[in-house]
VEXMAR-431137 format. One record per residue (C-alpha): residue number from 1; x, y, z. Coordinates in Angstrom, 3 decimals. Example, Ala and Ser with C-alpha at 12.3 -4.5 7.8 and 13.67 -1.06 7.14 Angstrom:
2
+-----+----------+----------+----------+
|   k |       xx |       yy |       zz |
+-----+----------+----------+----------+
|   1 |   12.300 |   -4.500 |    7.800 |
|   2 |   13.670 |   -1.060 |    7.140 |
+-----+----------+----------+----------+
END
This chain:
339
+-----+----------+----------+----------+
|   k |       xx |       yy |       zz |
+-----+----------+----------+----------+
|   1 |  -20.325 |    2.315 |   14.583 |
|   2 |  -19.235 |    2.407 |   18.221 |
|   3 |  -15.718 |    0.971 |   18.520 |
|   4 |  -14.399 |    0.688 |   22.071 |
|   5 |  -10.805 |    1.216 |   23.114 |
|   6 |  -10.733 |   -2.492 |   23.957 |
|   7 |  -11.580 |   -3.381 |   20.350 |
|   8 |   -8.866 |   -1.054 |   19.068 |
|   9 |   -6.373 |   -2.568 |   21.523 |
|  10 |   -7.177 |   -6.147 |   20.497 |
|  11 |   -6.949 |   -5.265 |   16.796 |
|  12 |   -3.565 |   -3.595 |   17.208 |
|  13 |   -2.322 |   -6.463 |   19.389 |
|  14 |   -3.285 |   -9.060 |   16.757 |
|  15 |   -1.624 |   -7.061 |   13.986 |
|  16 |    1.477 |   -6.641 |   16.122 |
|  17 |    1.589 |  -10.375 |   16.838 |
|  18 |    1.324 |  -11.167 |   13.116 |
|  19 |    4.187 |   -8.799 |   12.348 |
|  20 |    6.382 |  -10.322 |   15.066 |
|  21 |    5.673 |  -13.867 |   13.883 |
|  22 |    6.370 |  -12.897 |   10.282 |
|  23 |    9.570 |  -11.107 |   11.299 |
|  24 |   10.703 |  -14.135 |   13.327 |
|  25 |   10.087 |  -16.508 |   10.443 |
|  26 |   11.806 |  -14.156 |    7.998 |
|  27 |   14.855 |  -13.369 |   10.140 |
|  28 |   15.433 |  -16.899 |   11.420 |
|  29 |   18.681 |  -18.435 |   10.236 |
|  30 |   20.558 |  -17.311 |    7.153 |
|  31 |   18.851 |  -14.921 |    4.683 |
|  32 |   17.160 |  -16.886 |    1.915 |
|  33 |   15.002 |  -16.300 |   -1.115 |
|  34 |   11.248 |  -16.078 |   -0.612 |
|  35 |    9.774 |  -18.831 |   -2.770 |
|  36 |    6.588 |  -18.620 |   -4.830 |
|  37 |    5.069 |  -21.362 |   -2.666 |
|  38 |    5.711 |  -19.364 |    0.504 |
|  39 |    4.418 |  -16.178 |   -1.094 |
|  40 |    1.251 |  -17.908 |   -2.290 |
|  41 |    0.604 |  -19.404 |    1.136 |
|  42 |    1.019 |  -16.048 |    2.906 |
|  43 |   -1.126 |  -14.171 |    0.375 |
|  44 |   -3.863 |  -16.776 |    0.781 |
|  45 |   -3.558 |  -16.499 |    4.564 |
|  46 |   -3.909 |  -12.708 |    4.641 |
|  47 |   -6.772 |  -12.668 |    2.132 |
|  48 |   -8.555 |  -15.334 |    4.176 |
|  49 |   -7.909 |  -13.285 |    7.311 |
|  50 |   -9.467 |  -10.205 |    5.693 |
|  51 |  -12.489 |  -12.236 |    4.586 |
|  52 |  -12.868 |  -13.654 |    8.100 |
|  53 |  -12.727 |  -10.135 |    9.531 |
|  54 |  -15.449 |   -8.985 |    7.121 |
|  55 |  -17.619 |  -11.996 |    7.929 |
|  56 |  -17.120 |  -11.264 |   11.623 |
|  57 |  -18.411 |   -7.727 |   11.052 |
|  58 |  -21.412 |   -9.201 |    9.233 |
|  59 |  -22.254 |  -11.518 |   12.132 |
|  60 |  -21.424 |   -9.202 |   15.031 |
|  61 |  -22.351 |   -5.766 |   13.658 |
|  62 |  -24.350 |   -5.664 |   10.414 |
|  63 |  -24.152 |   -6.119 |    6.658 |
|  64 |  -23.685 |   -2.399 |    5.971 |
|  65 |  -20.374 |   -2.119 |    7.817 |
|  66 |  -19.220 |   -5.476 |    6.448 |
|  67 |  -19.907 |   -4.224 |    2.932 |
|  68 |  -18.051 |   -0.997 |    3.651 |
|  69 |  -15.026 |   -2.948 |    4.862 |
|  70 |  -14.956 |   -5.231 |    1.818 |
|  71 |  -15.343 |   -2.279 |   -0.580 |
|  72 |  -12.587 |   -0.395 |    1.228 |
|  73 |  -10.297 |   -3.425 |    1.360 |
|  74 |  -10.756 |   -4.159 |   -2.334 |
|  75 |  -10.052 |   -0.517 |   -3.211 |
|  76 |   -6.946 |   -0.311 |   -1.015 |
|  77 |   -5.624 |   -3.634 |   -2.306 |
|  78 |   -6.158 |   -2.529 |   -5.905 |
|  79 |   -4.403 |    0.785 |   -5.337 |
|  80 |   -1.611 |   -0.958 |   -3.420 |
|  81 |   -0.834 |   -3.183 |   -6.395 |
|  82 |    0.235 |   -0.033 |   -8.209 |
|  83 |    2.721 |    0.558 |   -5.377 |
|  84 |    4.506 |   -2.650 |   -6.353 |
|  85 |    5.985 |   -0.896 |   -9.390 |
|  86 |    7.601 |    1.668 |   -7.100 |
|  87 |    8.816 |   -1.028 |   -4.718 |
|  88 |   10.551 |   -2.795 |   -7.611 |
|  89 |   12.211 |    0.481 |   -8.609 |
|  90 |   13.395 |    1.144 |   -5.040 |
|  91 |   14.811 |   -2.369 |   -4.683 |
|  92 |   16.631 |   -2.041 |   -8.003 |
|  93 |   17.940 |    1.446 |   -7.330 |
|  94 |   19.368 |    0.465 |   -3.943 |
|  95 |   20.528 |   -2.964 |   -5.178 |
|  96 |   18.916 |   -4.827 |   -2.287 |
|  97 |   19.964 |   -8.506 |   -2.179 |
|  98 |   16.948 |  -10.676 |   -2.943 |
|  99 |   17.123 |  -12.740 |    0.299 |
| 100 |   16.824 |   -9.486 |    2.302 |
| 101 |   13.935 |   -7.991 |    0.351 |
| 102 |   11.170 |   -9.617 |    2.397 |
| 103 |   12.482 |   -8.137 |    5.645 |
| 104 |   12.880 |   -4.735 |    3.989 |
| 105 |    9.270 |   -4.826 |    2.817 |
| 106 |    8.005 |   -5.998 |    6.201 |
| 107 |    9.628 |   -3.182 |    8.190 |
| 108 |    9.023 |   -0.624 |    5.443 |
| 109 |    5.323 |   -1.441 |    5.324 |
| 110 |    5.142 |   -1.350 |    9.128 |
| 111 |    6.500 |    2.212 |    8.940 |
| 112 |    3.905 |    2.954 |    6.253 |
| 113 |    1.096 |    1.558 |    8.400 |
| 114 |    2.080 |    3.762 |   11.349 |
| 115 |    2.222 |    6.850 |    9.123 |
| 116 |   -1.094 |    5.957 |    7.500 |
| 117 |   -2.651 |    5.504 |   10.934 |
| 118 |   -1.797 |    9.104 |   11.779 |
| 119 |   -3.128 |   10.250 |    8.410 |
| 120 |   -6.383 |    8.327 |    8.941 |
| 121 |   -6.854 |    9.896 |   12.379 |
| 122 |   -6.462 |   13.376 |   10.900 |
| 123 |   -8.816 |   12.576 |    8.022 |
| 124 |  -11.471 |   11.119 |   10.318 |
| 125 |  -11.345 |   14.192 |   12.553 |
| 126 |  -11.637 |   16.491 |    9.540 |
| 127 |  -14.651 |   14.819 |    7.925 |
| 128 |  -16.433 |   14.487 |   11.292 |
| 129 |  -16.318 |   18.235 |   11.886 |
| 130 |  -16.227 |   19.567 |    8.327 |
| 131 |  -18.390 |   17.724 |    5.804 |
| 132 |  -17.332 |   20.194 |    3.108 |
| 133 |  -13.920 |   18.459 |    3.140 |
| 134 |  -15.624 |   15.812 |    0.981 |
| 135 |  -15.783 |   18.328 |   -1.849 |
| 136 |  -11.999 |   18.746 |   -1.643 |
| 137 |  -11.368 |   15.003 |   -1.405 |
| 138 |  -13.717 |   14.325 |   -4.304 |
| 139 |  -12.177 |   17.004 |   -6.534 |
| 140 |   -8.671 |   15.741 |   -5.714 |
| 141 |   -9.585 |   12.148 |   -6.610 |
| 142 |  -11.151 |   13.228 |   -9.902 |
| 143 |   -8.063 |   15.318 |  -10.718 |
| 144 |   -5.825 |   12.321 |   -9.910 |
| 145 |   -8.019 |   10.052 |  -12.027 |
| 146 |   -7.769 |   12.364 |  -15.018 |
| 147 |   -3.979 |   12.425 |  -14.700 |
| 148 |   -3.796 |    8.623 |  -14.581 |
| 149 |   -6.179 |    8.212 |  -17.503 |
| 150 |   -4.331 |   10.700 |  -19.716 |
| 151 |   -0.775 |    9.621 |  -19.220 |
| 152 |   -0.381 |    6.869 |  -16.666 |
| 153 |    2.915 |    7.206 |  -14.851 |
| 154 |    6.596 |    6.434 |  -15.070 |
| 155 |    7.705 |    4.453 |  -12.040 |
| 156 |   11.305 |    5.662 |  -12.172 |
| 157 |   10.120 |    9.257 |  -12.313 |
| 158 |    7.541 |    8.754 |   -9.555 |
| 159 |   10.126 |    7.622 |   -7.048 |
| 160 |   11.750 |   10.790 |   -5.791 |
| 161 |   13.603 |   11.023 |   -2.533 |
| 162 |   11.404 |   12.815 |   -0.027 |
| 163 |   12.721 |   14.990 |    2.785 |
| 164 |   12.625 |   12.198 |    5.352 |
| 165 |   14.749 |    9.933 |    3.163 |
| 166 |   17.239 |   12.699 |    2.348 |
| 167 |   17.503 |   13.603 |    6.021 |
| 168 |   18.044 |    9.958 |    6.985 |
| 169 |   20.845 |    9.498 |    4.480 |
| 170 |   22.519 |   12.688 |    5.615 |
| 171 |   22.293 |   12.089 |    9.371 |
| 172 |   22.537 |    8.319 |    9.874 |
| 173 |   25.968 |    6.702 |    9.772 |
| 174 |   25.841 |    3.587 |    7.636 |
| 175 |   28.164 |    0.924 |    6.311 |
| 176 |   28.932 |    0.746 |    2.613 |
| 177 |   27.850 |   -2.890 |    2.385 |
| 178 |   24.782 |   -4.942 |    3.132 |
| 179 |   25.379 |   -7.231 |    6.107 |
| 180 |   23.010 |  -10.083 |    5.289 |
| 181 |   19.641 |   -8.937 |    6.705 |
| 182 |   21.036 |   -6.944 |    9.621 |
| 183 |   19.801 |   -3.416 |   10.204 |
| 184 |   22.792 |   -2.421 |   12.338 |
| 185 |   26.255 |   -3.765 |   13.120 |
| 186 |   29.129 |   -2.783 |   15.377 |
| 187 |   32.140 |   -1.139 |   13.742 |
| 188 |   35.204 |    0.116 |   15.631 |
| 189 |   33.387 |   -0.147 |   18.932 |
| 190 |   30.280 |    1.770 |   17.901 |
| 191 |   26.886 |    0.864 |   16.482 |
| 192 |   26.256 |    1.846 |   12.854 |
| 193 |   23.349 |    1.147 |   10.533 |
| 194 |   23.402 |   -0.831 |    7.313 |
| 195 |   21.872 |    0.425 |    4.051 |
| 196 |   18.827 |   -1.769 |    4.729 |
| 197 |   17.504 |    0.852 |    7.148 |
| 198 |   17.649 |    3.531 |    4.440 |
| 199 |   15.695 |    1.289 |    2.048 |
| 200 |   13.084 |    0.599 |    4.739 |
| 201 |   12.625 |    4.332 |    5.240 |
| 202 |   12.348 |    4.751 |    1.469 |
| 203 |    9.583 |    2.114 |    1.264 |
| 204 |    7.620 |    3.459 |    4.241 |
| 205 |    7.822 |    7.159 |    3.437 |
| 206 |    7.175 |    6.717 |   -0.286 |
| 207 |    4.068 |    4.644 |    0.464 |
| 208 |    2.683 |    7.569 |    2.465 |
| 209 |    2.668 |    9.647 |   -0.719 |
| 210 |    0.371 |    7.065 |   -2.314 |
| 211 |   -1.893 |    7.325 |    0.728 |
| 212 |   -2.696 |   10.892 |   -0.345 |
| 213 |   -5.172 |    9.463 |   -2.843 |
| 214 |   -5.968 |    6.052 |   -1.327 |
| 215 |   -7.043 |    7.386 |    2.091 |
| 216 |   -9.515 |    9.947 |    0.660 |
| 217 |  -10.758 |    7.205 |   -1.662 |
| 218 |  -11.654 |    4.829 |    1.155 |
| 219 |  -13.306 |    7.642 |    3.127 |
| 220 |  -15.626 |    7.845 |    0.140 |
| 221 |  -16.769 |    4.321 |    0.976 |
| 222 |  -16.926 |    4.468 |    4.762 |
| 223 |  -16.711 |    7.199 |    7.389 |
| 224 |  -15.615 |    4.775 |   10.101 |
| 225 |  -11.951 |    5.315 |   11.016 |
| 226 |  -11.753 |    1.758 |   12.411 |
| 227 |  -12.826 |    0.233 |    9.088 |
| 228 |  -10.491 |    2.557 |    7.160 |
| 229 |   -7.549 |    1.482 |    9.305 |
| 230 |   -8.480 |   -2.221 |    9.157 |
| 231 |   -8.806 |   -2.155 |    5.361 |
| 232 |   -5.422 |   -0.432 |    5.046 |
| 233 |   -3.789 |   -2.854 |    7.478 |
| 234 |   -5.028 |   -5.985 |    5.698 |
| 235 |   -4.118 |   -4.569 |    2.281 |
| 236 |   -0.600 |   -3.606 |    3.352 |
| 237 |    0.073 |   -6.779 |    5.349 |
| 238 |   -0.540 |   -8.929 |    2.287 |
| 239 |    1.257 |   -6.599 |   -0.106 |
| 240 |    4.821 |   -7.745 |    0.534 |
| 241 |    3.976 |  -11.379 |   -0.230 |
| 242 |    2.151 |  -10.225 |   -3.346 |
| 243 |    5.417 |   -8.535 |   -4.360 |
| 244 |    7.105 |  -11.939 |   -4.662 |
| 245 |    4.066 |  -13.834 |   -5.928 |
| 246 |    3.284 |  -11.592 |   -8.881 |
| 247 |    6.874 |  -10.913 |   -9.924 |
| 248 |    6.876 |  -10.316 |  -13.669 |
| 249 |    3.089 |  -10.685 |  -13.872 |
| 250 |    2.567 |   -7.187 |  -12.504 |
| 251 |    4.382 |   -5.855 |  -15.572 |
| 252 |    1.594 |   -7.273 |  -17.714 |
| 253 |   -1.136 |   -5.217 |  -16.041 |
| 254 |   -0.819 |   -2.659 |  -18.822 |
| 255 |   -4.262 |   -1.161 |  -18.173 |
| 256 |   -3.812 |   -0.932 |  -14.403 |
| 257 |   -3.496 |    2.856 |  -14.414 |
| 258 |   -6.645 |    3.170 |  -16.515 |
| 259 |   -8.602 |    0.887 |  -14.191 |
| 260 |   -7.424 |    2.742 |  -11.096 |
| 261 |   -8.310 |    6.028 |  -12.776 |
| 262 |  -11.898 |    4.843 |  -13.260 |
| 263 |  -12.086 |    3.686 |   -9.624 |
| 264 |  -10.705 |    6.959 |   -8.264 |
| 265 |  -12.999 |    8.987 |  -10.512 |
| 266 |  -15.993 |    6.915 |   -9.452 |
| 267 |  -15.237 |    7.369 |   -5.741 |
| 268 |  -14.508 |   11.069 |   -6.265 |
| 269 |  -17.950 |   11.585 |   -7.773 |
| 270 |  -19.455 |    9.487 |   -4.975 |
| 271 |  -17.809 |   11.715 |   -2.352 |
| 272 |  -19.211 |   14.860 |   -3.947 |
| 273 |  -22.669 |   13.268 |   -4.234 |
| 274 |  -22.667 |   12.378 |   -0.533 |
| 275 |  -21.598 |   15.902 |    0.403 |
| 276 |  -24.395 |   17.351 |   -1.733 |
| 277 |  -26.873 |   14.954 |   -0.119 |
| 278 |  -25.697 |   16.077 |    3.342 |
| 279 |  -26.552 |   19.651 |    2.397 |
| 280 |  -29.962 |   18.449 |    1.151 |
| 281 |  -29.379 |   19.294 |   -2.502 |
| 282 |  -32.384 |   17.841 |   -4.371 |
| 283 |  -32.089 |   15.020 |   -6.910 |
| 284 |  -28.699 |   13.910 |   -5.596 |
| 285 |  -28.169 |   10.185 |   -6.251 |
| 286 |  -26.542 |    8.238 |   -3.407 |
| 287 |  -25.196 |    4.812 |   -4.359 |
| 288 |  -25.555 |    2.020 |   -1.767 |
| 289 |  -22.383 |    0.309 |   -0.604 |
| 290 |  -23.221 |   -3.012 |   -2.270 |
| 291 |  -23.415 |   -1.253 |   -5.636 |
| 292 |  -20.038 |    0.418 |   -5.002 |
| 293 |  -18.541 |   -2.977 |   -4.176 |
| 294 |  -19.876 |   -4.456 |   -7.432 |
| 295 |  -18.583 |   -1.513 |   -9.482 |
| 296 |  -15.070 |   -1.603 |   -7.957 |
| 297 |  -14.786 |   -5.384 |   -8.235 |
| 298 |  -16.064 |   -5.307 |  -11.814 |
| 299 |  -13.600 |   -2.601 |  -12.852 |
| 300 |  -10.624 |   -4.512 |  -11.454 |
| 301 |  -11.775 |   -7.774 |  -13.056 |
| 302 |  -12.176 |   -6.139 |  -16.481 |
| 303 |   -8.849 |   -4.314 |  -16.074 |
| 304 |   -6.975 |   -7.514 |  -15.229 |
| 305 |   -8.484 |   -9.608 |  -18.026 |
| 306 |   -8.084 |   -6.858 |  -20.640 |
| 307 |   -4.456 |   -6.268 |  -19.546 |
| 308 |   -3.494 |   -9.928 |  -19.840 |
| 309 |   -5.147 |  -10.222 |  -23.262 |
| 310 |   -3.369 |   -7.061 |  -24.461 |
| 311 |    0.009 |   -8.248 |  -23.118 |
| 312 |   -0.401 |  -11.593 |  -24.852 |
| 313 |   -1.361 |  -10.106 |  -28.209 |
| 314 |    1.082 |   -7.211 |  -28.059 |
| 315 |    4.208 |   -8.057 |  -25.990 |
| 316 |    5.651 |   -4.607 |  -26.720 |
| 317 |    2.933 |   -3.069 |  -24.531 |
| 318 |    4.420 |   -4.669 |  -21.408 |
| 319 |    6.326 |   -2.193 |  -19.235 |
| 320 |    9.498 |   -4.009 |  -18.117 |
| 321 |   10.641 |   -2.988 |  -14.675 |
| 322 |   14.016 |   -4.628 |  -15.050 |
| 323 |   15.798 |   -7.275 |  -13.073 |
| 324 |   16.891 |   -6.392 |   -9.566 |
| 325 |   20.701 |   -6.561 |   -9.249 |
| 326 |   22.172 |   -8.644 |   -6.473 |
| 327 |   25.498 |   -7.111 |   -5.345 |
| 328 |   26.263 |   -7.081 |   -1.634 |
| 329 |   27.818 |   -3.630 |   -1.795 |
| 330 |   25.367 |   -0.742 |   -1.574 |
| 331 |   25.348 |    1.857 |   -4.376 |
| 332 |   27.703 |    4.764 |   -3.692 |
| 333 |   24.841 |    7.294 |   -3.552 |
| 334 |   23.511 |    5.590 |   -0.408 |
| 335 |   26.653 |    6.121 |    1.663 |
| 336 |   26.502 |    9.364 |    3.679 |
| 337 |   29.338 |   11.809 |    3.343 |
| 338 |   32.223 |   11.196 |    5.662 |
| 339 |   31.943 |    7.407 |    5.536 |
+-----+----------+----------+----------+
END
């Protein structure tokens, strides 16, 4: 797939325009809660946008690349839903006021998208020159899948402050209170940051850790860096609205880890198969992209239905995330020393 610099520029410009419009609508006037109606409208908009992009690939390029995009988008969106648990934990831990959460997610995910873009560029360069990297990616995905299948994960334990977040809290001077949805304010004649910036860094940098398995997974479905980036962008852009739309429903996806484990294991095996086929190993099955799309979609459908049935029959199986507190004062652990 030959993607010109002009195509990249237009794609980035459109994404940038969407972010600016969203930021303008979010930051206009006084901070306010994001309603279910608004969340549903935005989720529908971004899903429709992703579908339109895939259809455009079908009409302008070919069905193969369109199928690769849809398979990659569905995989990234499925894996991103698991990120919502961590986002809820971060919001609760830092006591982010609910009216400010949408802006936090928007900027945090923008940071994540930039970091993922760099990661995608490195991954694309690696697999272009070294096909054997697929063996490493495949083995890593299978190892991750086994871990998810055996024990799932504890969201509170998974969120650990990375070096970037620790450095930010140590170096940046912040207020001890949230100032509506402002990222910085002036105090005693100098500009200081509010705790919102720290939370944004937490969202963006923590998401990059999840990209360690999601990026190799999508490279198992397409080798095109442009499609990998587009699938990630559409999945992340719609994720923050999904955060508000799903709310307590995400707690009921009790088999989500199991479903994601099957998807990661499936793509891991697919990566290894494609690497073996590249080296002309006989009797190596290579699954077409349409079959991968059916498998991934089927797994997520079964996972969702089975989870909701289980949650209804056995309420104790639901993993409560807990209500997000609403104080305006930031927790004491967020205030850097000396403030």
